[in-house]
C-alpha positions in Angstrom: 80.7 55.8 134.4 83.1 53.2 135.6 85.7 53.4 138.4 88.4 53.9 135.7 86.5 56.8 134.2 86.2 58.5 137.6 89.9 57.8 138.3 91.1 59.5 135.1 88.7 62.4 135.4 89.8 63.0 139.0 93.5 62.9 137.9 92.8 65.1 134.9 90.9 67.9 136.7 92.9 67.7 139.9 96.2 68.1 138.0 94.8 70.9 135.9 93.4 73.0 138.7 96.5 72.5 140.8 98.7 73.6 137.9 96.5 76.6 137.2 96.4 77.7 140.8 100.2 77.4 141.0 100.9 79.5 137.8 98.2 82.1 138.8 99.9 82.5 142.2 103.3 83.0 140.6 101.8 85.3 137.9 100.2 87.5 140.6 103.5 87.8 142.5 105.4 88.8 139.4 102.7 91.2 138.3 102.5 92.8 141.7 106.3 93.3 141.9 106.3 94.9 138.4 103.4 97.3 139.1 103.9 98.1 142.8 105.7 101.4 141.8 102.6 102.4 139.7 100.3 101.6 142.6 102.3 103.7 145.0 102.9 106.6 142.7 99.3 106.9 141.7 98.0 106.1 145.2 95.8 103.2 144.2 93.6 102.1 147.2 94.3 98.6 148.5 90.6 97.7 148.1 90.7 98.7 144.4 94.0 96.7 143.9 92.5 93.6 145.4 88.9 93.7 144.3 88.9 95.7 141.1 92.2 94.5 139.6 93.4 91.2 141.0 90.0 89.6 141.6 89.2 90.3 137.9 92.7 89.5 136.9 92.4 85.8 137.9 89.6 84.7 135.5 91.3 86.5 132.6 94.6 84.6 133.1 92.9 81.3 134.0 91.3 81.4 130.5 94.5 82.6 128.9 96.5 79.7 130.2 93.7 77.1 130.1 94.6 75.3 126.8 98.3 75.2 127.7 97.8 73.8 131.1 95.1 71.4 129.9 97.8 69.9 127.7 100.5 70.0 130.5 98.1 68.3 132.9 97.3 65.5 130.5 100.9 64.9 129.7 101.9 64.9 133.3 99.4 62.5 134.8 99.2 60.3 131.7 103.0 59.9 131.6 102.9 59.0 135.3 100.3 56.4 134.6 102.4 55.0 131.7 105.6 55.0 133.9 103.7 53.0 136.6 102.5 50.6 133.9 98.9 51.6 134.5 98.2 52.2 130.8 99.5 48.7 130.0 97.2 47.2 132.7 94.2 49.1 131.4 94.7 47.9 127.8 95.5 44.4 128.9 92.2 44.2 130.8 90.3 44.4 127.5 89.5 48.2 127.5 90.3 49.6 124.1 92.5 52.7 123.6 89.5 54.5 122.1 87.3 53.7 125.2 90.1 54.9 127.5 89.9 58.3 125.7 86.3 58.9 126.8 87.0 60.2 130.3 89.7 62.4 128.8 87.2 63.9 126.3 84.6 64.2 129.1 87.1 66.2 131.2 88.2 68.3 128.2 84.5 69.0 127.4 84.0 70.3 131.0 87.1 72.6 130.7 86.1 73.7 127.2 82.6 74.6 128.4 83.9 76.5 131.4 86.4 78.3 129.0 83.5 79.2 126.6 81.4 80.7 129.4 84.4 82.5 130.8 85.7 84.1 127.6 82.3 85.0 126.2 80.2 86.1 129.2 82.0 86.2 132.5 85.5 87.6 131.7 84.1 90.6 129.6 82.3 91.9 132.8 85.4 91.3 134.9 87.5 93.1 132.3 85.4 96.2 132.6 86.7 96.8 136.1 90.2 95.5 135.4 90.7 97.7 132.3 89.2 100.7 134.1 91.6 100.2 136.9 94.6 99.8 134.5 93.6 103.0 132.6 93.4 104.9 135.9 96.4 103.6 137.8 98.7 101.9 135.4 98.5 103.0 131.8 99.4 106.4 130.5 96.6 108.6 129.1 95.4 107.2 125.8 96.4 109.2 122.7 95.0 108.6 119.3 97.8 108.2 116.8 95.7 107.2 113.9 96.1 109.2 110.7 94.0 109.6 107.6 90.8 108.5 109.4 87.9 107.5 107.2 84.4 106.7 108.6 81.0 106.1 107.2 78.5 107.8 109.5 75.3 107.2 107.5 74.1 105.8 104.2 76.1 107.5 101.5 77.7 109.9 104.1 81.5 109.7 104.7 83.8 111.8 106.8 87.6 112.2 106.9 90.1 113.5 109.4 93.8 113.8 108.6 94.4 113.3 112.3 92.5 113.5 115.6 93.6 114.8 119.0 91.5 112.9 121.5 92.9 114.9 124.4 91.4 118.2 123.1 88.7 116.5 121.0 89.6 118.2 117.8 90.1 116.8 114.3 92.3 118.4 111.7 91.6 118.8 108.0 88.1 117.6 108.3 85.8 116.8 105.3 82.4 115.2 104.8 81.1 113.8 101.5 77.5 112.8 100.6 77.1 110.4 97.7 73.8 110.1 95.9 73.3 107.6 93.0 77.0 107.1 92.9 77.8 110.8 92.4 79.1 113.5 94.8 76.2 115.8 95.8 77.7 117.6 98.9 81.2 118.2 100.2 82.1 120.1 103.3 85.8 120.9 104.0 87.3 122.6 107.0 90.5 123.1 108.9 89.1 121.9 112.2 86.2 120.0 113.6 86.0 120.6 117.4 83.7 118.8 119.8 81.6 121.3 121.9 80.7 119.5 125.1 78.3 122.3 126.0 76.1 122.0 122.9 76.9 118.4 122.2 77.7 119.3 118.6 80.7 119.6 116.4 82.0 123.1 115.7 83.3 123.1 112.1 85.8 126.0 111.8 87.0 127.8 108.6 84.8 125.8 106.3 83.6 125.7 102.8 80.6 123.8 101.4 80.3 122.7 97.8 76.8 121.6 96.7 76.3 119.8 93.4 72.8 119.7 91.8 73.2 118.3 88.3 75.2 120.9 86.3 74.7 123.5 89.0 77.3 124.0 91.7 77.3 126.4 94.7 80.1 127.2 97.1 79.6 128.6 100.5 82.4 129.7 102.9 82.2 130.6 106.6 84.1 130.7 109.9 82.0 128.5 112.1 79.2 126.0 111.7 77.7 124.0 114.5 76.4 120.6 113.3 75.4 117.2 114.5 77.3 114.2 113.2 76.6 110.6 113.9 80.0 110.2 115.6 81.2 111.0 119.1 84.6 111.7 120.7 84.5 108.3 122.4 84.8 106.7 119.0 88.3 108.1 118.8 89.3 107.5 122.5 88.7 103.8 122.6 91.6 101.5 123.1 91.7 98.5 120.8 91.4 96.1 123.8 87.9 97.5 124.6 86.5 94.5 122.8 87.7 92.4 125.9 84.8 94.1 127.8 82.1 92.9 125.4 80.2 89.6 125.6 79.8 87.5 122.4 76.6 89.2 121.3 77.8 92.7 122.1 81.0 92.0 120.1 79.0 90.9 117.1 77.0 94.0 117.1 80.1 96.2 117.7 81.8 94.6 114.7 78.8 95.3 112.4 78.8 98.9 113.5 82.6 99.2 112.9 82.3 97.6 109.5 79.6 100.2 108.6 81.9 103.0 109.7 84.9 101.6 107.8 87.1 101.0 110.8 90.7 99.9 110.1 90.7 97.5 113.1 88.1 95.1 111.8 90.6 92.3 111.5 91.7 92.6 115.1 88.0 92.6 116.3 87.2 89.5 114.2 90.2 87.7 115.5 89.0 88.3 119.0 85.6 87.0 118.0 86.7 83.8 116.4 89.2 83.1 119.2 86.3 82.9 121.6 85.3 79.7 119.9 88.6 78.3 118.7 90.4 78.5 122.1 87.8 76.3 123.9 87.9 73.9 121.0 91.7 73.7 121.2 91.2 72.0 124.6 90.0 68.8 122.8 92.9 68.9 120.3 95.6 69.4 122.9 94.1 66.7 125.1 94.3 64.2 122.3 97.9 65.1 121.5 98.8 64.9 125.2 97.3 61.4 125.5 98.9 60.1 122.3 102.4 61.4 123.4 102.3 60.4 127.1 100.6 57.0 126.9 103.8 55.4 125.7 106.3 54.3 128.3 109.8 55.5 127.2 113.2 55.6 128.6 113.7 58.8 130.5 110.2 58.7 131.9 108.0 61.7 132.7 110.7 64.2 131.8 110.8 63.2 128.1 107.0 63.4 127.9 106.9 66.8 129.5 109.7 68.1 127.3 108.0 67.0 124.1 104.7 68.3 125.4 106.1 71.7 126.2 107.7 71.9 122.7 104.4 71.1 121.0 102.4 73.4 123.2 104.7 76.4 122.7 104.9 75.7 118.9 101.1 75.8 118.9 101.1 79.2 120.7 103.8 80.5 118.4 101.9 79.3 115.3 98.7 80.9 116.6 100.4 84.3 117.1 102.1 84.2 113.6 98.8 83.3 111.9 97.0 86.2 113.7 99.8 88.5 112.5 99.0 87.5 108.9 95.4 88.4 109.5 96.1 91.9 110.8 99.0 92.7 108.5 98.8 90.5 105.4 95.1 90.5 104.6 94.5 86.8 105.5 90.8 86.2 106.5 90.6 86.3 110.3 88.5 83.2 110.5 91.2 81.3 108.5 94.1 82.7 110.5 92.4 81.8 113.8 91.4 78.2 112.8 94.5 77.1 110.8 96.5 76.2 114.0 93.6 74.1 115.3 93.1 72.4 111.9 96.8 71.5 111.5 97.2 70.3 115.1 94.0 68.3 114.8 95.5 66.3 112.0 98.7 66.0 114.1 96.6 64.6 116.9 94.9 62.1 114.5 98.4 60.9 113.3 99.8 60.6 116.9 96.7 58.6 118.0 97.2 56.2 115.1 100.8 55.4 116.1 100.1 55.4 119.9 100.4 52.0 121.6 97.1 50.2 121.6 
């Protein structure tokens, strides 16, 4: 590693961590001013605010802002080097533009590795405390607003709720079907399915059971039937952001379970999964774009570079949000929706590098 490599790495990482520290400080101040009324109203202890919320709030937002501020840091210090004619001196000394990119890529690799560890293993543990604090002191009590709920609870066994009240743990217009060899063999229908915390069973009220055995059918009616179902009230009381508390392996297992059950939120869960790889990878792409833009000395200096950089970075974020919306609402495969912005901006980085001054 040459003196130049150390110089660029020091500039890169120093600018990045300074910018992140600054924006996190500002974010905490604005967040505190916004939530102070909730803290006072619900009498949140100061120790819980500091250690359970804000201490776990910091890594979450560091990772959230990491690609953006990687880009801003690269644009800022590289444009400063270009303005001071340092880039011209480096290239004139015989160092190729491609060789000059190595310390940039090394620094980006360090930040991408940190981001990968944060988003997949460290932040999920921190989010457990942060989200628990938010649910207790900030958010209103969760209410399940899902209608026409379909779940698979076993091989060939499907249940249905017209709606579910997670406050009282009761589902309305409940039915359960069992399919054997592609044919209906058992159907249970009832007005209510209520969770009995004492017996840890479901109380099926005002029910009728239809059993089919070849050409023979039987119908049984009753008022109450206690039964065990492979589903618990927690399955209906889980906020969608619960996936933020799972590490990469737990999330994979959770997605497989939800696919088996037929959950309607699979697209959202898979977007969260693929973003845990694509966001760290975006660090490399945005670094390349930043170097290509800021290495040219232009009239207007650093301000022009930062303006162009902010325009590109915010367009990337906007594009990412739009593509994710297509995955959740338009049926686009989540992996495609998540990676399309990276693919497009990768080709943009290649083009910008080709036309960058050598």
